[in-house]
C-alpha positions in Angstrom: 0.0 0.0 0.0 1.4 3.3 -0.9 1.8 6.1 1.5 -0.9 8.0 -0.2 -3.5 5.2 0.1 -2.5 4.6 3.7 -3.1 8.2 4.6 -6.6 8.1 2.9 -7.6 4.9 4.8 -6.5 6.4 8.1 -8.6 9.5 7.3 -11.6 7.4 6.6 -11.2 5.5 9.8 -10.8 8.7 11.8 -13.9 10.2 10.2 -15.8 7.0 11.0 -14.7 7.0 14.6 -15.9 10.6 14.8 -19.3 10.0 13.2 -20.2 6.9 15.4 -20.4 8.8 18.7 -22.3 11.6 17.1 -24.9 9.2 15.7 -25.3 7.5 19.1 -25.7 10.9 20.8 -28.3 11.9 18.2 -30.2 8.7 18.7 -30.2 9.2 22.5 -31.4 12.8 22.0 -34.2 12.0 19.5 -35.6 9.2 21.5 -38.1 6.8 19.9 -38.3 7.7 16.3 -39.0 5.4 13.4 -36.6 4.9 10.6 -37.6 5.1 6.9 -35.1 4.9 4.1 -32.4 6.0 6.4 -34.4 9.2 7.5 -35.5 9.8 11.0 -39.2 10.8 11.1 -41.5 11.0 14.1 -43.6 8.0 15.0 -47.4 8.5 14.9 -47.6 8.8 18.6 -45.2 11.7 18.7 -46.0 13.3 15.4 -47.5 16.7 15.7 -51.2 16.7 14.9 -52.0 18.2 11.6 -54.1 21.3 11.8 -57.7 20.4 10.9 -60.2 23.0 9.8 -63.5 22.2 11.6 -66.5 21.5 9.5 -69.0 24.4 9.8 -71.8 23.6 12.2 -75.1 23.4 10.5 -77.5 26.2 11.5 -80.6 25.0 13.3 -83.8 25.6 11.5 -85.5 28.4 13.3 -88.8 27.4 15.0 -91.5 29.9 15.2 -92.5 30.8 18.8 -96.2 30.1 19.2 -98.2 33.2 20.0 -99.3 33.3 23.7 -102.8 32.3 24.4 -104.8 35.3 25.3 -106.6 35.0 28.6 -109.8 37.1 28.8 -109.3 40.0 31.2 -111.9 39.9 34.0 -112.9 43.3 35.1 -112.3 43.9 38.8 -115.4 43.9 40.9 -115.9 47.1 42.8 -117.3 46.6 46.2 -120.2 48.8 47.1 -119.6 51.0 50.1 -123.3 51.5 50.9 -126.5 50.1 49.6 -129.4 52.6 49.4 -133.1 52.1 48.7 -134.1 51.6 45.0 -137.4 53.2 44.2 -140.5 51.2 43.1 -140.2 49.6 39.7 -136.4 49.5 39.8 -134.4 46.6 38.4 -133.1 44.6 41.2 -129.7 42.9 41.3 -129.2 39.2 41.4 -128.0 36.9 44.2 -124.6 36.7 42.5 -124.2 40.4 41.8 -124.8 41.3 45.4 -122.5 38.6 46.6 -119.7 40.0 44.5 -120.3 43.6 45.6 -120.0 42.9 49.3 -116.5 43.5 50.6 -114.8 40.8 52.7 -115.1 41.9 56.3 -114.4 39.6 59.3 -116.5 41.7 61.8 -118.8 39.3 63.5 -120.6 40.6 66.7 -122.7 37.3 66.9 -120.3 34.4 66.8 -123.2 32.1 67.8 -124.8 32.7 64.4 -121.9 30.9 62.7 -123.7 27.6 61.9 -126.9 29.3 60.6 -124.7 31.9 58.7 -122.9 29.1 56.9 -126.1 27.2 56.0 -127.0 27.7 52.4 -130.5 26.3 52.2 -130.7 26.7 48.5 -127.5 24.7 48.0 -128.9 22.0 50.2 -131.9 21.7 47.9 -134.5 23.8 49.8 -137.0 25.6 47.6 -139.8 28.0 48.7 -143.2 26.6 47.7 -146.8 27.6 48.5 -145.8 30.8 50.1 -147.6 34.0 50.8 -145.5 35.7 48.1 -146.8 33.6 45.3 -150.3 35.0 45.7 -149.4 38.7 45.3 -146.1 38.9 43.5 -145.4 36.5 40.6 -141.7 35.7 40.5 -141.1 36.8 44.1 -141.3 33.2 45.4 -138.7 31.8 43.0 -136.5 34.8 43.7 -136.2 33.9 47.4 -133.3 31.5 47.7 -131.1 32.2 50.7 -128.2 31.4 48.4 -125.5 33.1 50.4 -123.2 32.6 53.3 -121.1 35.1 55.3 -120.9 37.0 58.5 -124.1 38.3 60.0 -123.5 41.8 58.7 -122.6 40.5 55.3 -125.8 38.6 55.1 -127.9 41.6 56.1 -126.1 43.7 53.5 -126.6 41.0 50.8 -130.3 41.0 51.5 -130.5 44.8 51.4 -128.7 44.8 48.1 -130.8 42.0 46.6 -134.1 43.6 47.4 -133.0 47.2 47.0 -133.2 48.7 50.5 -131.1 51.0 52.6 -128.8 48.6 54.4 -128.9 50.5 57.7 -132.7 50.1 57.9 -132.2 46.3 57.6 -129.5 46.4 60.3 -131.7 48.5 62.6 -134.7 46.3 62.1 -132.6 43.2 62.9 -131.6 44.8 66.2 -135.2 45.4 67.2 -136.3 41.9 66.2 -133.6 39.8 67.6 -130.5 41.8 68.5 -129.0 40.0 65.6 -129.4 36.6 67.0 -130.6 34.0 64.5 -131.5 31.7 67.4 -134.2 34.1 68.7 -137.7 32.7 69.1 -140.9 34.8 69.5 -144.7 34.8 69.7 -144.6 31.7 71.9 -148.1 30.5 72.2 -150.2 27.9 70.3 -149.3 24.9 68.2 -145.9 25.0 66.5 -143.2 22.9 65.1 -141.7 20.7 67.9 -138.2 22.3 67.5 -139.4 25.7 68.6 -141.2 24.6 71.8 -144.4 26.6 71.1 -142.8 29.7 69.5 -144.1 30.7 66.1 -141.6 33.4 65.0 -138.0 32.4 64.3 -134.7 33.9 63.4 -132.9 37.2 63.0 -136.0 39.0 61.5 -138.7 36.9 63.2 -140.5 35.1 60.4 -143.8 33.7 61.7 -143.5 30.4 60.0 -143.1 27.8 62.7 -146.8 28.0 63.8 -149.3 25.4 62.5 -150.8 26.5 60.2 -148.0 28.9 59.4 -148.6 32.6 58.9 -145.8 32.5 56.3 -146.2 29.0 54.8 -143.4 27.3 53.1 -140.6 29.0 55.1 -140.0 26.2 57.6 -137.4 25.0 58.4 -135.1 27.2 56.3 -136.2 30.4 58.1 -134.9 28.8 61.3 -131.8 27.0 60.1 -130.4 29.7 57.6 -129.8 33.3 58.4 -129.6 34.2 54.7 -132.9 32.6 53.9 -134.5 34.4 56.9 -133.2 37.8 55.6 -134.0 37.0 52.0 -137.7 36.1 52.6 -138.4 39.0 55.0 -137.0 41.6 52.6 -139.0 40.0 49.7 -142.2 40.7 51.7 -141.0 44.3 52.4 -140.4 44.8 48.6 -143.8 43.4 47.8 -145.3 46.0 50.1 -143.0 48.7 48.8 -144.0 48.1 45.2 -147.7 48.5 46.2 -148.5 44.9 45.5 -150.1 44.0 48.9 -153.5 45.2 47.7 -155.3 43.9 50.8 -153.7 46.7 52.8 -155.9 49.2 50.9 -158.8 48.7 53.1 -160.7 51.9 54.1 -158.9 55.2 53.8 -155.5 54.3 55.3 -153.6 55.6 52.2 -151.6 52.5 51.3 -149.5 53.1 48.2 -146.2 52.1 46.7 -143.0 53.8 47.9 -143.7 54.2 51.7 -140.7 52.5 53.1 -141.5 53.0 56.8 -145.1 52.0 56.3 -143.8 48.6 55.0 -141.4 48.2 57.9 -144.3 48.8 60.3 -146.5 46.4 58.4 -144.0 43.6 59.1 -144.7 43.9 62.8 -148.4 44.6 63.0 -149.8 43.3 59.8 -151.6 46.7 59.4 -150.9 49.9 57.6 -149.8 52.7 59.9 -151.9 51.4 62.8 -150.9 52.1 66.4 -148.7 49.0 66.7 -147.0 49.6 63.4 -146.3 53.3 64.2 -144.8 52.3 67.6 -142.6 49.7 65.9 -141.5 52.3 63.2 -140.4 54.7 65.9 -138.4 52.0 67.6 -136.6 51.0 64.4 -135.9 54.7 63.6 -134.4 55.3 67.1 -132.2 52.3 66.6 -131.2 53.5 63.2 -130.3 57.0 64.6 -128.2 55.4 67.4 -126.6 52.8 65.2 -127.0 50.4 68.0 -125.7 47.4 65.9 -122.1 48.9 66.2 -122.1 48.2 69.9 -123.6 44.7 70.0 
């Protein structure tokens, strides 16, 4: 081997010895890489992820919002502060109208009336039949229902509203008749229903319907068990009189005519038109009205 070849071989060996450590170091540095055609390329687990452009999200088809259901607006009911007398021939309100127009008021001076106040004779199936009203006022009998419950004062106001009378005249008359006690019994003589022990007149406005035969037929037992029925019937009789329909009162020259409120209140007590008993009763009710005695029961 010539000197020149020898030197070339030595150079190759030196170069090879130099490259081997570098290759090993590079292998240690690069870690687990795959080999392909002598090129080092990252394996799949270490290869950087290719940047993927996301597919555009499909837009949801818009759904029409259903129109809200319209709920009918109910007009608020205005409670009536005071019921006044409606003249003869006036259109009278119904049970339901009066019930709606009475303000809720917990005042109850007669707690013992609770059972009778909460007894709705109409709802229980009671109907007025064969009454005095049917003879003189067509439609009056069917109009008497007692279809209401409430406090004692609410019931008196309901009746005043329904039959078109000044509510304080009704309050005052109830004081005179029973001091607002539905359990009151009066006119205690003669043959009566067993429950009243010989007393013919019953309730807050003293309907004479427990006697046998009854002065006010058809009212038993509702006039006794239901405050509302008692008030309803009594004021129906007052309205019949006030409208001038009780023609039997026109005897002689007593001057019976429609529109005399106090004459009709007196008639409830005596059965006559401005006779001595009626006039005395009228004065008593008027005095009670002026003193507003019901406010201190």
